[in-house]
N, C-alpha and C positions, 0 to 999 in steps of 0.2 A: 434775195433779189431774183426776179424772174425775167427781167427785161434789160436791154441795153440802156433803155432811158432811165430805169431805176439806178443803174450803175453810174450813169452820168450824173445824175442828181447827187448822189453820194460823193462823187469826184468833185463836183462844184462846190458842196459843202466844204470838203476838206480844203480846197483851193481858196475859198474866199477870204480876202484880206492878206493872202500870202504874196511873194514877190514873184511876179511873172518873169520868166527868162525864156530866152529863144528855144523854140522847139526844133524838130527835125524833119520838117517837110510835111508831107500828106500823112505819113505813118504815125508821127508823133507831133501833132498840131500844138499841144498845151503842155507846158512844163512850169512847175512852180517850185521855189525854194521856201521852206517854212523857217519860223524864227529859230529852230534848233538846227537849221542847215539840212534837214531831210528833203530830199527832192522827191516830188510826186509828178507823174507825168501820164497822160491819157494816149493810149496807143490804140489806133483804129483797127489793127489786125494783129494776130499772133498765131503761133503754130498751133495752138490748142483751139483755134477758131474764134473769131470775133474779137470785140474790143476788150482791152485790158487795162487795169491801172497799175502802173508800176510804182513801187515805193523803194526808195534807196535811203536807208536811215543813215544819219551822219556818223553814228558811232555804234555799228553793229556789234553785238555781244558774241555772235558766232557766225560761221560760214553761212549758215541757213538764213541768217538775217540780212545778209548783204543785199539781196534783191527780193522783196516780197511782191506778190502778184495778187491782184483781185480781178477775178473773171467769172462769167457765168459757167454753169456746169456744162460739160461736153455733151451734146446731144448724141445719143446712141443711134447707130444707123439701123 
């Protein structure tokens, strides 16, 4: 992925047909729960810069799997 639009298309694909739940204002406007209780959300901004897709698996196998993130590469200054 090279653009936020491409990332948003991926998020929309993952969210399609899933249960929409309340977001958290402007920063997290879209949040969905999948059939297996995994939560995915669209975050408009992050500390790493730009939009992020957050994934919270319902049954993580390790600490590293508790919160997965999809974002564009950080632009070098």
